ROSE-4610 file (N, C-alpha, C; in Angstrom, 1 decimal, always signed):
// ROSE-4610
residu = [M/M/M/D/D/D/R/R/R/Q/Q/Q/R/R/R/L/L/L/G/G/G/R/R/R/R/R/R/I/I/I/V/V/V/T/T/T/L/L/L/L/L/L/V/V/V/V/V/V/I/I/I/V/V/V/L/L/L/G/G/G/I/I/I/A/A/A/Y/Y/Y/T/T/T/G/G/G/F/F/F/L/L/L/Y/Y/Y/L/L/L/Q/Q/Q/P/P/P/T/T/T/L/L/L/T/T/T/G/G/G/V/V/V/H/H/H/D/D/D/L/L/L/D/D/D/G/G/G/I/I/I/I/I/I/G/G/G/V/V/V/V/V/V/L/L/L/G/G/G/L/L/L/Y/Y/Y/I/I/I/S/S/S/S/S/S/H/H/H/P/P/P/A/A/A/A/A/A/H/H/H/L/L/L/V/V/V/E/E/E/M/M/M/L/L/L/F/F/F/Y/Y/Y/R/R/R/R/R/R/A/A/A/M/M/M/R/R/R/Y/Y/Y/P/P/P/F/F/F/S/S/S/S/S/S/R/R/R/R/R/R/S/S/S/V/V/V/V/V/V/L/L/L/W/W/W/I/I/I/S/S/S/L/L/L/N/N/N/V/V/V/L/L/L/V/V/V/L/L/L/F/F/F/I/I/I/S/S/S/G/G/G/I/I/I/V/V/V/I/I/I/F/F/F/V/V/V/G/G/G/T/T/T/T/T/T/R/R/R/L/L/L/I/I/I/G/G/G/R/R/R/G/G/G/D/D/D]
num = [1/1/1/2/2/2/3/3/3/4/4/4/5/5/5/6/6/6/7/7/7/8/8/8/9/9/9/10/10/10/11/11/11/12/12/12/13/13/13/14/14/14/15/15/15/16/16/16/17/17/17/18/18/18/19/19/19/20/20/20/21/21/21/22/22/22/23/23/23/24/24/24/25/25/25/26/26/26/27/27/27/28/28/28/29/29/29/30/30/30/31/31/31/32/32/32/33/33/33/34/34/34/35/35/35/36/36/36/37/37/37/38/38/38/39/39/39/40/40/40/41/41/41/42/42/42/43/43/43/44/44/44/45/45/45/46/46/46/47/47/47/48/48/48/49/49/49/50/50/50/51/51/51/52/52/52/53/53/53/54/54/54/55/55/55/56/56/56/57/57/57/58/58/58/59/59/59/60/60/60/61/61/61/62/62/62/63/63/63/64/64/64/65/65/65/66/66/66/67/67/67/68/68/68/69/69/69/70/70/70/71/71/71/72/72/72/73/73/73/74/74/74/75/75/75/76/76/76/77/77/77/78/78/78/79/79/79/80/80/80/81/81/81/82/82/82/83/83/83/84/84/84/85/85/85/86/86/86/87/87/87/88/88/88/89/89/89/90/90/90/91/91/91/92/92/92/93/93/93/94/94/94/95/95/95/96/96/96/97/97/97/98/98/98/99/99/99/100/100/100/101/101/101/102/102/102/103/103/103/104/104/104/105/105/105/106/106/106/107/107/107/108/108/108/109/109/109]
x = [+151.9/+150.5/+150.3/+151.1/+150.9/+151.2/+152.1/+152.4/+151.2/+150.6/+149.4/+148.2/+148.1/+147.0/+147.3/+148.5/+148.8/+148.6/+149.0/+148.8/+147.3/+146.5/+145.0/+144.5/+145.0/+144.6/+145.0/+146.1/+146.6/+145.7/+145.4/+144.5/+143.1/+142.6/+141.3/+141.3/+142.4/+142.5/+142.5/+143.3/+143.3/+141.9/+141.2/+139.9/+138.9/+139.0/+138.1/+138.5/+139.8/+140.2/+139.6/+139.6/+139.1/+137.6/+136.9/+135.4/+135.1/+135.9/+135.6/+135.9/+137.0/+137.3/+136.3/+135.8/+134.8/+133.5/+133.1/+131.8/+131.9/+133.0/+133.1/+133.3/+134.1/+134.3/+133.0/+132.2/+131.0/+130.0/+129.9/+129.1/+129.6/+130.9/+131.5/+131.1/+131.1/+130.8/+129.3/+128.5/+127.1/+126.3/+125.2/+124.4/+123.9/+123.6/+123.1/+123.5/+123.5/+123.9/+122.6/+121.6/+120.4/+119.2/+119.3/+118.2/+117.5/+117.9/+117.3/+118.5/+118.5/+119.6/+119.7/+118.6/+118.6/+119.2/+118.9/+119.4/+120.9/+121.3/+122.8/+123.5/+122.9/+123.5/+123.6/+122.6/+122.6/+123.7/+123.7/+124.8/+126.1/+126.4/+127.7/+128.0/+127.1/+127.4/+127.7/+126.9/+127.1/+128.4/+128.7/+130.0/+131.2/+131.1/+132.2/+132.4/+131.4/+131.5/+132.1/+131.7/+132.3/+133.8/+134.1/+135.5/+136.4/+135.8/+136.6/+136.7/+135.9/+135.9/+137.2/+137.7/+138.9/+140.1/+140.5/+141.7/+141.4/+140.1/+139.8/+140.0/+139.7/+139.9/+141.4/+142.2/+143.6/+144.2/+143.8/+144.3/+143.9/+142.7/+142.3/+143.2/+143.4/+144.2/+145.6/+146.2/+147.6/+147.7/+146.8/+146.9/+146.4/+145.2/+144.6/+144.8/+144.9/+145.1/+146.5/+147.4/+148.8/+149.1/+148.4/+148.6/+149.6/+150.3/+151.2/+152.3/+152.6/+153.7/+153.3/+152.0/+151.5/+151.8/+151.9/+152.2/+153.6/+153.9/+155.3/+156.0/+156.2/+156.9/+158.4/+159.0/+160.5/+161.3/+160.7/+161.5/+160.6/+161.1/+160.3/+159.6/+160.3/+159.7/+158.4/+158.4/+157.1/+156.0/+156.4/+155.4/+154.8/+155.7/+155.2/+154.4/+154.7/+153.9/+152.5/+152.5/+151.2/+150.3/+150.9/+150.1/+149.7/+150.6/+150.2/+149.0/+149.1/+148.0/+146.7/+146.7/+145.5/+145.0/+145.9/+145.5/+144.9/+145.5/+144.9/+143.5/+143.3/+141.9/+140.9/+141.4/+140.5/+140.2/+141.2/+141.0/+139.9/+140.1/+139.1/+137.7/+137.7/+136.4/+135.7/+136.5/+136.0/+135.4/+136.1/+135.6/+134.3/+134.2/+133.0/+131.8/+132.1/+131.0/+130.6/+131.5/+131.2/+130.3/+130.7/+129.9/+128.5/+128.5/+127.2/+126.3/+126.9/+126.1/+125.6/+126.4/+126.0/+124.9/+124.9/+123.8/+122.6/+122.8/+121.6/+120.9/+121.6/+121.0/+120.9/+121.5/+121.4/+120.1/+120.0/+118.7/+118.5/+117.3/+117.0/+116.5/+116.7/+116.3/+114.8]
y = [+46.9/+47.2/+48.7/+49.6/+51.0/+51.4/+50.8/+51.1/+50.6/+49.5/+49.1/+50.1/+50.6/+51.5/+52.8/+53.3/+54.5/+54.3/+53.1/+52.8/+52.8/+52.3/+52.3/+53.7/+54.6/+56.0/+56.7/+56.4/+57.1/+56.7/+55.4/+54.9/+55.5/+55.6/+56.3/+57.7/+58.4/+59.8/+59.9/+59.0/+59.0/+58.6/+57.7/+57.4/+58.6/+59.3/+60.4/+61.6/+61.7/+62.6/+62.3/+61.0/+60.6/+60.8/+60.6/+60.8/+62.3/+63.1/+64.6/+65.1/+64.6/+65.0/+64.5/+63.2/+62.6/+63.4/+63.8/+64.6/+65.9/+66.7/+68.0/+67.9/+66.9/+66.7/+66.3/+65.4/+65.0/+66.2/+67.0/+68.1/+69.2/+69.2/+70.2/+69.7/+68.4/+67.9/+67.8/+67.5/+67.3/+68.4/+68.7/+69.8/+69.4/+68.1/+67.6/+66.1/+65.7/+64.4/+63.5/+64.0/+63.2/+63.8/+64.9/+65.5/+66.6/+66.7/+67.7/+68.5/+69.8/+70.6/+70.6/+70.6/+70.6/+69.3/+68.2/+66.9/+66.8/+67.3/+67.4/+68.2/+69.3/+70.2/+69.5/+68.8/+68.0/+67.0/+66.2/+65.2/+65.8/+67.0/+67.6/+68.1/+68.7/+69.2/+68.1/+67.0/+65.9/+65.2/+65.0/+64.4/+65.2/+66.5/+67.4/+67.4/+67.3/+67.2/+65.8/+64.8/+63.5/+63.5/+64.1/+64.1/+64.9/+66.0/+66.8/+66.2/+65.2/+64.6/+63.8/+63.2/+62.4/+63.2/+64.2/+65.0/+65.7/+66.1/+66.7/+65.8/+64.5/+63.5/+63.3/+63.3/+63.1/+64.2/+65.5/+66.6/+66.6/+66.2/+66.2/+65.1/+64.0/+63.0/+63.5/+64.2/+64.6/+65.7/+66.7/+67.8/+67.6/+67.1/+67.1/+65.8/+64.7/+63.4/+62.9/+63.7/+63.4/+62.0/+61.6/+60.3/+60.4/+61.5/+61.7/+60.7/+60.2/+59.2/+57.9/+57.6/+56.4/+56.3/+57.5/+57.5/+57.2/+56.2/+55.8/+56.6/+57.9/+58.7/+58.5/+58.3/+58.0/+59.3/+60.4/+61.6/+62.8/+64.0/+65.2/+65.3/+64.8/+64.9/+64.1/+62.9/+62.1/+62.8/+63.6/+64.3/+65.4/+66.1/+67.2/+66.6/+65.5/+64.9/+64.5/+63.9/+63.5/+64.7/+65.8/+67.0/+67.6/+67.6/+68.1/+67.3/+66.0/+65.2/+65.6/+65.8/+66.2/+67.5/+68.5/+69.8/+69.7/+68.9/+68.7/+68.1/+67.2/+66.6/+67.7/+68.5/+69.6/+70.6/+70.9/+71.8/+71.3/+70.0/+69.3/+69.3/+69.0/+69.0/+70.4/+71.4/+72.8/+73.0/+72.6/+72.7/+72.0/+70.7/+69.9/+70.6/+71.1/+71.8/+73.1/+73.8/+75.0/+74.7/+73.6/+73.2/+72.8/+72.0/+71.5/+72.7/+73.6/+74.8/+75.6/+75.8/+76.6/+75.9/+74.6/+73.8/+73.9/+73.9/+73.9/+75.3/+76.4/+77.7/+78.4/+77.8/+78.4/+78.3/+79.1/+79.0/+77.7/+77.2/+75.9/+76.2/+75.3/+75.5/+75.3]
z = [+92.3/+92.1/+91.9/+92.5/+92.3/+90.8/+90.2/+88.8/+87.9/+88.2/+87.5/+87.7/+88.9/+89.2/+88.5/+88.4/+87.7/+86.2/+85.7/+84.3/+83.9/+84.8/+84.6/+84.6/+85.5/+85.5/+84.3/+83.8/+82.5/+81.4/+81.3/+80.3/+80.4/+81.6/+81.8/+81.3/+81.6/+81.2/+79.7/+79.0/+77.6/+77.0/+77.6/+77.1/+77.2/+78.3/+78.4/+77.5/+77.2/+76.2/+74.8/+74.5/+73.2/+73.2/+74.3/+74.3/+74.1/+74.8/+74.6/+73.2/+72.6/+71.3/+70.3/+70.5/+69.7/+69.7/+70.9/+71.1/+70.4/+70.6/+70.0/+68.5/+68.1/+66.7/+65.9/+66.5/+65.9/+65.7/+66.8/+66.7/+65.8/+65.6/+64.6/+63.2/+62.9/+61.6/+61.3/+62.3/+62.2/+62.9/+62.4/+63.1/+64.5/+64.6/+65.9/+66.1/+67.4/+67.7/+67.8/+68.5/+68.7/+68.0/+67.3/+66.7/+67.5/+68.8/+69.7/+70.3/+70.1/+70.6/+72.1/+72.8/+74.2/+74.8/+74.2/+74.6/+74.3/+73.1/+72.8/+73.9/+74.3/+75.3/+76.7/+77.0/+78.3/+78.3/+77.2/+77.1/+77.2/+76.5/+76.5/+77.9/+78.6/+80.0/+80.9/+80.9/+81.8/+81.4/+80.1/+79.7/+80.1/+80.0/+80.4/+81.9/+82.7/+84.1/+84.5/+83.8/+84.0/+83.7/+82.6/+82.1/+83.2/+83.6/+84.6/+86.0/+86.3/+87.6/+87.8/+86.8/+87.0/+87.4/+86.6/+87.1/+88.4/+88.7/+90.0/+91.1/+90.9/+92.0/+92.2/+91.1/+91.3/+92.0/+91.7/+92.4/+93.9/+94.2/+95.6/+96.4/+95.7/+96.4/+96.6/+95.6/+95.7/+96.7/+96.8/+97.6/+99.0/+99.2/+100.5/+101.3/+100.6/+101.3/+101.3/+100.7/+100.7/+100.2/+99.2/+98.6/+97.5/+97.3/+96.2/+96.3/+97.5/+97.7/+97.1/+97.0/+96.4/+94.9/+94.3/+92.9/+92.6/+91.8/+91.7/+90.6/+90.8/+89.9/+90.0/+88.9/+88.9/+88.8/+88.4/+88.3/+88.3/+88.3/+88.3/+86.9/+85.9/+84.6/+84.5/+85.1/+85.1/+85.9/+87.0/+87.7/+86.8/+86.1/+85.2/+84.1/+83.6/+82.5/+83.1/+84.3/+84.9/+85.1/+85.6/+85.9/+84.5/+83.5/+82.2/+81.6/+81.8/+81.2/+81.9/+83.2/+84.0/+83.5/+83.3/+82.8/+81.5/+80.6/+79.2/+79.3/+80.2/+80.4/+80.9/+81.8/+82.3/+81.2/+80.4/+79.2/+78.3/+77.9/+77.0/+77.6/+78.9/+79.6/+79.6/+79.7/+79.6/+78.2/+77.2/+75.8/+75.6/+76.2/+76.0/+76.8/+78.0/+78.7/+78.0/+77.4/+76.6/+75.4/+74.7/+73.5/+73.9/+75.0/+75.5/+76.0/+76.7/+77.1/+76.0/+75.0/+73.8/+73.1/+73.0/+72.4/+73.3/+74.6/+75.5/+75.5/+75.5/+75.6/+74.2/+73.2/+71.9/+71.2/+70.2/+69.4/+68.8/+68.8/+68.1/+66.7/+65.8/+64.4/+64.2]
């Protein structure tokens, strides 16, 4: 069951990566998502915070609740890959929050 749980967490992280890339990519290609820059900014900030909540929860579990033993890592390499995936998700969430914030406080057309 632990391997299934870890697999679902990996899939969840991949899905939020795709959401973050889709949001920033769409705003890169289009001037606005909804037609209102403030609403685009709010969506971006909330989406970025949601994306960053997943790796933050994993980190809290691993560091503070000592649940790292629940994760069925087979080697040090898998631990490094898991942490790298979480860092990648945090990086993408930072980009989404930055894009959302610039939309929110930027000049409107």
